[in-house]
SERO-4910 file (N, C-alpha, C, O; in steps of 0.05 Angstrom, whole numbers):
BEGIN
 pado doro    nc1    nc2    nc3   cac1   cac2   cac3    cc1    cc2    cc3    oc1    oc2    oc3
  Met    A    518   -501   2036    498   -512   2019    475   -523   2035    479   -534   2056
  Thr    A    451   -518   2026    428   -528   2042    420   -556   2034    428   -567   2013
  Leu    A    405   -568   2052    395   -595   2047    374   -594   2025    359   -575   2023
  Asn    A    373   -616   2010    352   -619   1990    327   -631   2004    328   -654   2012
  Pro    A    306   -615   2008    283   -625   2023    270   -650   2010    260   -667   2025
  Asp    A    271   -653   1984    260   -677   1971    276   -702   1978    264   -723   1983
  Val    A    302   -699   1979    319   -722   1987    313   -729   2016    310   -753   2022
  Val    A    312   -710   2033    307   -715   2062    280   -728   2066    278   -748   2080
  Arg    A    260   -717   2053    233   -728   2057    230   -756   2045    218   -774   2057
  Thr    A    242   -760   2021    240   -786   2008    254   -808   2025    243   -829   2029
  Arg    A    278   -802   2033    293   -822   2049    280   -827   2076    279   -849   2086
  Ser    A    270   -806   2088    256   -809   2114    231   -826   2111    225   -843   2128
  Ala    A    217   -822   2089    193   -838   2083    201   -867   2079    186   -885   2088
  Glu    A    223   -873   2067    232   -900   2063    239   -913   2090    232   -936   2095
  Ile    A    251   -898   2108    257   -908   2135    231   -914   2149    228   -936   2160
  Glu    A    213   -895   2149    187   -899   2163    171   -923   2152    161   -939   2168
  Ala    A    170   -926   2126    155   -948   2114    168   -975   2122    154   -994   2128
  Ser    A    194   -976   2122    207  -1001   2129    204  -1007   2159    198  -1030   2166
  Val    A    207   -987   2175    203   -991   2204    175  -1001   2210    171  -1019   2227
  Glu    A    155   -989   2196    127   -998   2200    124  -1028   2193    112  -1043   2208
  Arg    A    136  -1036   2171    134  -1064   2163    150  -1082   2182    142  -1106   2185
  Leu    A    170  -1072   2194    187  -1088   2212    175  -1091   2240    182  -1110   2254
  Lys    A    159  -1072   2248    148  -1073   2276    135  -1100   2282    139  -1111   2304
  Ser    A    119  -1110   2264    105  -1136   2270    125  -1159   2271    120  -1178   2286
  Arg    A    146  -1157   2256    167  -1179   2257    182  -1177   2284    190  -1197   2295
  Ala    A    186  -1153   2293    200  -1149   2319    184  -1159   2342    196  -1165   2364
  Glu    A    158  -1161   2339    141  -1169   2361    138  -1200   2362    127  -1210   2382
  Leu    A    147  -1214   2341    146  -1243   2342    165  -1254   2363    187  -1244   2366
  Pro    A    156  -1275   2377    175  -1288   2395    199  -1299   2378    195  -1307   2355
  Leu    A    222  -1300   2390    246  -1309   2375    242  -1336   2361    248  -1338   2337
  Ala    A    231  -1355   2375    227  -1382   2363    209  -1381   2339    213  -1395   2319
  Glu    A    188  -1364   2340    170  -1361   2318    184  -1348   2294    181  -1356   2271
  Phe    A    199  -1327   2300    215  -1313   2279    234  -1332   2266    236  -1333   2241
  Leu    A    248  -1348   2281    268  -1367   2270    255  -1389   2254    269  -1401   2237
  Ala    A    230  -1395   2259    216  -1416   2244    202  -1405   2219    192  -1421   2203
  Asp    A    201  -1379   2215    186  -1367   2194    205  -1354   2173    214  -1332   2177
  Arg    A    210  -1369   2151    229  -1359   2131    219  -1333   2118    235  -1316   2111
  Asp    A    192  -1331   2114    182  -1306   2102    187  -1282   2120    195  -1261   2111
  Ala    A    183  -1286   2146    188  -1264   2165    217  -1256   2164    224  -1233   2166
  Gln    A    235  -1276   2162    264  -1270   2161    271  -1255   2136    286  -1236   2137
  Asp    A    260  -1264   2113    265  -1250   2088    255  -1222   2088    270  -1203   2080
  Ile    A    231  -1218   2097    220  -1190   2099    237  -1174   2118    243  -1150   2112
  Ala    A    244  -1185   2140    260  -1170   2160    287  -1162   2149    295  -1139   2152
  Arg    A    301  -1180   2136    327  -1174   2124    325  -1152   2103    340  -1133   2103
  Tyr    A    305  -1155   2085    303  -1136   2064    295  -1108   2074    308  -1088   2067
  Arg    A    275  -1107   2091    266  -1081   2101    286  -1068   2119    289  -1044   2120
  Leu    A    301  -1084   2134    322  -1073   2151    344  -1061   2133    354  -1040   2139
  Leu    A    351  -1075   2112    370  -1065   2093    361  -1039   2080    376  -1020   2077
  Val    A    336  -1038   2072    325  -1013   2060    327   -990   2080    335   -968   2072
  Ala    A    319   -995   2105    320   -974   2125    349   -965   2130    354   -941   2133
  Ile    A    367   -984   2131    396   -977   2136    406   -961   2112    420   -941   2116
  Glu    A    401   -970   2088    410   -956   2064    399   -928   2062    413   -909   2055
  Ala    A    373   -925   2069    361   -898   2068    374   -880   2090    379   -856   2085
  Ser    A    380   -892   2113    394   -876   2134    422   -868   2125    430   -845   2130
  Leu    A    436   -886   2112    463   -879   2103    461   -858   2081    478   -840   2080
  Ala    A    442   -860   2063    439   -839   2043    433   -812   2055    444   -792   2047
  Leu    A    416   -811   2075    411   -786   2090    436   -776   2103    442   -752   2102
  Cys    A    450   -794   2116    474   -786   2131    494   -774   2111    506   -753   2117
  Leu    A    498   -787   2089    517   -777   2069    508   -750   2057    525   -732   2052
  His    A    482   -747   2054    472   -722   2043    477   -699   2063    487   -677   2055
  Val    A    471   -704   2089    476   -683   2109    505   -677   2112    514   -654   2115
  Ser    A    521   -698   2112    550   -695   2114    561   -678   2092    577   -660   2097
  Ser    A    553   -683   2068    564   -668   2045    553   -640   2044    567   -621   2038
  Arg    A    527   -637   2050    514   -610   2047    519   -592   2070    525   -568   2067
  Arg    A    516   -603   2095    519   -586   2119    548   -584   2129    557   -563   2137
  Leu    A    562   -607   2128    589   -608   2140    610   -605   2119    634   -601   2125
  Arg    A    602   -607   2094    621   -605   2071    645   -624   2074    668   -616   2069
  Thr    A    639   -648   2081    659   -668   2083    648   -695   2076    623   -699   2077
  Ala    A    665   -714   2070    657   -741   2064    670   -760   2085    694   -757   2091
  Pro    A    654   -778   2096    665   -796   2115    683   -817   2102    681   -822   2078
  Ala    A    700   -830   2118    717   -851   2108    702   -877   2103    709   -892   2085
  Asp    A    681   -881   2118    665   -905   2116    636   -899   2126    631   -877   2136
  Tyr    A    619   -919   2124    591   -915   2133    589   -909   2163    575   -889   2170
  Pro    A    601   -924   2180    599   -917   2209    610   -889   2214    600   -874   2231
  Gly    A    631   -881   2199    643   -855   2203    624   -832   2196    627   -810   2207
  Cys    A    605   -837   2179    585   -817   2172    569   -809   2197    565   -785   2203
  Phe    A    559   -829   2212    544   -823   2236    562   -810   2257    552   -794   2273
  Ala    A    587   -818   2258    606   -805   2277    609   -776   2270    611   -759   2288
  Leu    A    611   -769   2244    613   -741   2237    589   -725   2246    592   -702   2257
  Leu    A    565   -736   2242    540   -722   2251    539   -720   2281    530   -700   2292
  Gln    A    549   -740   2295    550   -740   2324    570   -718   2333    563   -702   2351
  Asp    A    593   -717   2321    613   -697   2329    604   -668   2323    612   -650   2337
  Ala    A    587   -665   2303    577   -639   2295    553   -631   2313    542   -609   2310
  Gly    A    544   -648   2331    522   -642   2348    495   -646   2335    474   -639   2347
  Ile    A    494   -658   2312    468   -663   2298    455   -687   2311    430   -689   2312
  Leu    A    471   -707   2320    461   -730   2333    471   -731   2362    494   -724   2367
  Ala    A    454   -741   2380    463   -745   2407    484   -767   2407    483   -785   2391
  Pro    A    504   -765   2425    526   -785   2425    516   -814   2427    527   -831   2412
  Asp    A    497   -820   2444    488   -848   2446    475   -857   2421    478   -880   2413
  Leu    A    459   -840   2408    445   -848   2383    466   -851   2361    465   -870   2345
  Gly    A    485   -833   2360    507   -836   2340    522   -862   2342    528   -874   2322
  Glu    A    528   -870   2366    543   -895   2371    526   -919   2363    537   -938   2351
  Arg    A    500   -919   2369    483   -941   2362    480   -943   2331    480   -965   2320
  Leu    A    478   -920   2318    476   -920   2289    502   -929   2275    501   -940   2254
  Gln    A    524   -924   2288    549   -934   2277    549   -965   2277    559   -977   2258
  Arg    A    538   -977   2298    536  -1006   2299    516  -1016   2278    521  -1037   2265
  Val    A    494  -1001   2274    475  -1009   2253    489  -1008   2226    486  -1026   2209
  Ala    A    505   -987   2221    519   -985   2195    538  -1008   2191    542  -1018   2169
  Arg    A    551  -1017   2212    569  -1040   2210    554  -1066   2204    566  -1084   2192
  Phe    A    529  -1067   2211    513  -1091   2206    505  -1092   2176    498  -1114   2166
  Arg    A    506  -1070   2162    498  -1069   2134    516  -1087   2117    505  -1103   2101
  Asn    A    542  -1086   2121    560  -1102   2104    554  -1132   2105    553  -1145   2084
  Pro    A    551  -1144   2129    545  -1172   2129    518  -1178   2116    515  -1198   2102
  Leu    A    498  -1160   2120    472  -1164   2107    475  -1165   2076    461  -1180   2063
  Val    A    492  -1148   2066    495  -1146   2037    514  -1167   2026    509  -1180   2006
  His    A    537  -1169   2038    559  -1185   2026    561  -1213   2036    570  -1231   2021
  Val    A    554  -1219   2061    557  -1246   2071    530  -1255   2083    529  -1267   2105
  Tyr    A    508  -1247   2069    481  -1252   2079    476  -1281   2087    460  -1285   2106
  Arg    A    488  -1300   2073    483  -1328   2080    495  -1336   2106    487  -1357   2118
  Lys    A    513  -1320   2117    526  -1326   2142    514  -1311   2166    521  -1316   2189
  Val    A    496  -1292   2160    484  -1276   2181    464  -1293   2196    446  -1304   2184
  Asp    A    468  -1295   2222    450  -1311   2239    424  -1295   2243    425  -1271   2249
  Asn    A    402  -1308   2239    377  -1294   2242    371  -1285   2270    353  -1268   2275
  Arg    A    386  -1295   2289    385  -1284   2316    395  -1255   2317    385  -1238   2332
  Gln    A    416  -1250   2300    426  -1222   2298    406  -1204   2285    403  -1181   2293
  Val    A    392  -1214   2265    371  -1199   2252    349  -1192   2272    340  -1169   2274
  Asp    A    340  -1212   2287    320  -1208   2308    329  -1187   2328    314  -1170   2336
  Ala    A    354  -1190   2337    365  -1170   2356    365  -1142   2345    358  -1123   2358
  Ala    A    372  -1139   2319    372  -1113   2306    344  -1102   2305    340  -1078   2309
  Leu    A    324  -1119   2300    297  -1109   2299    288  -1099   2327    275  -1078   2329
  Arg    A    295  -1114   2347    286  -1106   2374    301  -1082   2385    290  -1066   2400
  Lys    A    326  -1078   2377    343  -1057   2388    343  -1031   2371    347  -1009   2382
  Asn    A    341  -1033   2345    348  -1011   2328    326   -997   2312    331   -976   2300
  Leu    A    302  -1007   2313    280   -994   2298    276   -966   2309    272   -947   2294
  Gly    A    276   -963   2335    273   -936   2347    295   -918   2340    291   -894   2337
  Asp    A    320   -929   2338    343   -912   2330    340   -902   2302    346   -879   2296
  Leu    A    331   -919   2284    327   -911   2256    306   -889   2254    309   -870   2239
  Arg    A    285   -892   2270    264   -872   2270    274   -846   2282    268   -824   2272
  Ala    A    289   -848   2304    300   -824   2317    319   -809   2298    319   -785   2297
  Phe    A    334   -824   2283    352   -812   2263    336   -797   2242    342   -774   2236
  Ser    A    316   -809   2232    299   -797   2211    287   -771   2222    287   -750   2209
  Ala    A    277   -772   2247    265   -748   2259    286   -726   2263    280   -702   2259
  Ala    A    310   -733   2271    332   -713   2275    339   -699   2249    343   -675   2249
  Ile    A    339   -715   2228    346   -702   2202    323   -686   2191    327   -664   2180
  Met    A    299   -695   2195    275   -680   2186    274   -653   2201    266   -633   2189
  Ser    A    283   -653   2226    282   -628   2242    302   -607   2230    299   -583   2235
  Leu    A    322   -616   2216    341   -598   2204    328   -581   2182    337   -559   2176
  Leu    A    307   -592   2170    292   -577   2150    277   -553   2162    273   -533   2148
  Glu    A    270   -556   2187    255   -535   2201    273   -513   2211    264   -490   2214
  Gly    A    298   -520   2217    316   -501   2229    333   -488   2211    350   -471   2220
***
């Protein structure tokens, strides 16, 4: 089964829009970020949107291209990594990003904003690289 180009483009656009909004938050010094509740709220929400869009893309590719369903969210990126769709290092980093989703959603009040700041600094490029990798599947 082929990928749905509208799904891929829409989810990729969501990732790109969120990453754009997050870039300025990632550039704040840590102390400034920790003192700015609005920056924290924007960062948490936009990070969650980007992660959710990435997971939706991953699940779409997994079901359409690989004809399988992962056991969990991190496992979805592992499937794409094993299939050669994602480079091993990117797949492993995205698995960590997927694991960060559950605390953001379910135990958000316990998530340390230092973790959010670290995710912004480390993972925005990974989310963008994932989006680009999936977009390239439409061309091939």
